[in-house]
N, C-alpha and C positions, 0 to 999 in steps of 0.2 A: 300717165300712161307708158311711160317709161318705166316706171317701177313696176308697173302691172305684169308688163311682157319679160320683165327681169325675173319676178316672181313664177311667172308659167315655166321658164326657160330652166330656173333654180331646181325648180320642184320636178320638172320631168329627167331632168338629168340625174336628180338623187334617186325617183323610183326606178332609172333603168340599172342604176346600181345596186340596189334593193333587192329586184327581181332574182336576179342569179343568186343573190345569197341564200334565199330559202332553197334554191334548186342545187347548190353545193353542199346545204347543209345535209339535205336529204341522202345523198352519195357518200359522206364521210362515214358512214357507219361502219364500224369494225366488225366482220362475221368471224367465229370461234368455230364452226361445224354445223354439223347437220343432224337431223333425227329423222327418220325416215320410217314408214311403215311397209313390213314385208309380210312374207307366208312363211308360217311355220308348220302347224297341223292344221290349220284351217287358211281361209282368206282374211288377210289383214290383220291377224292376231298376233305378230311380234312389230318389234321396234329397236332400230337399232340405232345408236347415237356416236357419232364419232366427232371430236374434237382434238384442238391442240391451241398451244398457246395458253392455256387456263390457268389460270392463278390456284395454287391449293388452297384449301378451305384451312379456317383458323385452325390450330391443333388441338386433335382429341374430337374433332367434328369431320363430316363428309356432307357433299352435296348429294342431295336427293333429287329425282326426277320425279315429277308431276306432269300426268297429262289433265285437262283442264278443257272441259265442254266452252261452246262459244257463250253461252247464256251463264257460264259459271256455276251453275246448278249442280255438276257433274265434276267430280278428281278423281283421279286414280294415281296412287304413289305406286311407282315403278321399283322402288328401292334406292340403297345407296349407288355412288358411282367412285370407282378409284381413279383418283389422277397418279398417273406416272411421270415421276419428271425424270428425264434422261440425264445420264451422268457424262459429261463430254472431257474426256483428256483429266479425269478424276474429281471433274469440279460438277455438282449438283445444279442442274438448272434451275433458275426461278420460276419457271413455266413448264407444265407438261403436257400430257395427252389423254384425254377419256375416250377408251372404246366399252361401248356400253352393249349389252343385249338383253334385249326381254321377250323370252320365247317361254316351251311348255316347259322348260328345267326350271322357271324361276318363279320364287313365291309369291303366291296370289292369283297364280296365271288361270284362266278360265275358259281360253278359246275364243274370246268375244272379238266382234269386229270394229277394232280402234279406229277405225276412221268413222263410221257412223256416230261414235258419240263423242269423240274429242278431236277439236282442231288445233288445240293451243299446248305448248308446253313450259315449263319453270323449271330451273334447276334451280333450288332452294339451299340456303345454309344450315343443314340440319333439315330433321322432319319437322314442317311446320314454321320453318325460319323466313328469313327474309330473301326476296328474290335476286340472285346474281347473274343467270342469265335465262332468256327469254325468247320465244318466237312464235307466231299465230299465223295461219291460214286466213284470208278473209273472208269472213261470215259467210256471204254470199256465195264466194266460191266453194266453198265447204263443201255449200249446198249441192252445188252443180256438179261438184266431182263425185259426189255420194249417189248421186243420178245417174251418173255414167257407169259407177261400178256397179250399181243395181242390174241398169243393163246389160253389161260385161256379165255379170254373174248367170243371168238370166240366159244368155246366149251359150254360155259354158255349157249349163243344165241341158239344154237343148240339144246341144252337140253331142255331149256323152250320151245320151240313151241312142241318138242318130247313130254314131261310130260302134256301139254297141250291135244294133241292128244290121249295118253293113259288115261287120265283121262274122257274123253267124252267115249271111248271103254268102261271103266267100267259098265256105266249104261245103255247101247242102249241094247236095246231086239230084237234088228235087226242084223241077224248073216253076212250080207253082210256088212252094217256097221259098226259092230265091227272088222271085217277083214279089211275094208278101213282106217279105224281108227288108225289099230295097224300098217298098212304097212306104213302109215304117220311117225308113231312112231319111228319105227327103220330105214326108210330110210338111214338116215345120221348117221349111227352108225359106218359104215365102216370109214366115214369122221371125227368123233368124237376120235374113236380109234385112228386114224394116228395123229391127231393133240396132242392127249396125249401123245403119244408114243415117240412124238417128242419133249416133253418141256424136256427132259433130258439133250439131247447136249447144249440149251441156259443155263441153269442154271448149268452145270458143268462146262462150259467156263467162268458164272459168277464167281464163286467160286475160278476158278485158277487165277482171276486177282489180287487176293490179299488171298494166303493162309493162312494168320494170322489172318484174318477177322473170327471170330466164327458165325456172323450173316448169312454172304456168306455161309457158310458151313450147316449151321443148317436150314436154308431156304431153301438150295437147296437141301438136304435130304426129307425135308417134301414136297416140288413139287414131288419128283420124286417117292414117296410113292403114295400121292394120286394121282399122273396121273397112277400108274400103277393099283390101285381101279378103276379109271374110266373108262380104258380101261376094265378091267375086268367084271364091272355090265354091261355096255354097249353091249359087246359082250354075256353077259346071256341072254340079254333081247332078242337080235337077234335071240337066240337060242331058245328061248320060243316061240318068234312070228312064227320061220320056222317049229318047231315043235311040238307044243301044238295048235296054233290055224289056220294056214294054211289049214288045213285040216278038221279044227271042224265044225259040223253039228249043235250042241248046243248053242244058245247065250247066256245062264244060264252058261253052262262051258267055255263059251270062257270068258265070264266077270271074271270069277275065274283068268284064266291066264293074263287078264288083268291087272287084278291086281296088279298081281306079277312083270309084266313089269313095270307098273307107281312105284311099290315100288324101283326097281332096278334102274330107270332111276332117281328116288327121290334121291338115295345114291347117285347115281356119281354127282349129283348137288349141294346136299347140306350135303353130307357125313353120318356117319352111327356110331350111338354109340354102337360100338359092343361088348364091355365088359359092357355096362349100368353104367358107372358111374356118368352119368349125363354131359358130356362134350364131345365134339368130336375133337380127334386131329389130326393131318396130320400124320398118320403113316398107317401102311400096315392094311388093314381091316376097316379102321376110315375115312379115308381125301378124299372130293372130289373137286367138283370146289370149294367153298367158302374155305377149308382149303388150297387148292393148290394157291389160291391167297392171303391168308393171308401171307402163307410161302413167296411167292414172295416178298411182302410188308417187311418182317421180313429182307430179303435178301437187299434191299434199306433202311437198319436204319442208320441212320448217327449218330455218336456218338460224343459229343462234347468235343472239348480240347481248352485249353485256347493259341490260336494260328490265324495266319492271314490264309486266302484261299489260296492254291496255282495257279500259272498262270492259264488262261483261257488253256484249251484243246479241240482238235477235234479227235472224236473216229476216230477209225481206222478199224474199224470191220463193216461187213455186217448191214445194219440197220441206219447206222447213217446219220443225215439229211445233209451231204455234209462233204468236206474236205479228208484228208486222210493222210497217212503215208508218210515219208520224201523217195520220190522217190517210193513209193509204196511197200517198202522192211518190211512194217512193225517193223519200227526202232523205238526206245524210243521218245517218246512228251518232249520237253521242259518243266525241272520242274518235270520229270517221278522221283519216287523214287528210281530208280535204276541209275540214272544219278548223285544225290543228294551225294548217298552212295559211289560211285566210285569218286566222288569229296575230297569226306571228306579222303576216305582212301588214296587215292594221297597225297593228302596234308600231312596226317600223316606219309605216307611212306618217303615223301621228306625229314619232319623233322629228320626223322630216319636217315637218309644216311647223311644228313648234321652235325649230333651227331658225328655219327659214323666216317666220312671222318676228321671232328676236332680231335677227339681222335686220327686217326690214323697220321696225319700231326704234332699233336704235340709228337707224339711219334719219329718221325723222324728226327727231330729238335734238341731233346733232344742225 
């Protein structure tokens, strides 16, 4: 009886030490920089890689940046990256920096939306070589981000047409024409508001895929705040159209209200510098479509570590290009983080049990 209690106590103590070991192993990863999708000539058509503390490649070689799809079926070689080693007091430093931009001036650029096709990146030792640095957006998070981005792009298109109509209404001297243009400007108000209100669900789901990723959390908060602004400004424009222009008989007075609608719709699309600090953030009262898009791009930030890419994965949520979970039950994908952690914990527990068993066996023999 005594030995049984002793075994239980020793095992419990060892488990209490082993579990934090797994947690600490997760937080010890060294990061070297980021790769972020941005806009150049089109939406999400550019990538900026910024790194420091990078070991230079072998002499005569170079790192190549390669984007890879979640399922591993597609890849895009963005070209070679230069490592610049700073010189301090005449001494060339052992590590250097990478500042690389893939855009419309790059070889192979075709204007494609990089977020739609790719969610992983690797820096290889030469073209087709081994992987030196890499990262990936969780496969389901990438789907949710793209769902949100598609709605943001749809809102943008609706607002572009609405703003054009409101602009025409401002300068018209014909009251009937003013009313026609304004009616066109606010015709899609409910559609825009509905799309904006739905953004939160996708970005919240994306952030939940990796609760430890600050870019996912911060980006989601920015999208949600900007979406609320968009809905508020568009609804305000619709109210102005209904209350102040629909029954108006003076074109000049209607022009004034048309200008107000133009400003509200423009704010919904481009944001508004509410605190006049010279910048527009993805925050309450400021962010519009442009800021919501930037926040969604932040959510897809790739944080580079000196590691190989994990195995290819298939999304298990709506919006994926195919495939699904095991038996449709939403079970973890092969290589998923939870599987790795459970395997490590099981291994450590096994070692602990063997050790405790050996001690008990030794005591029984003496």
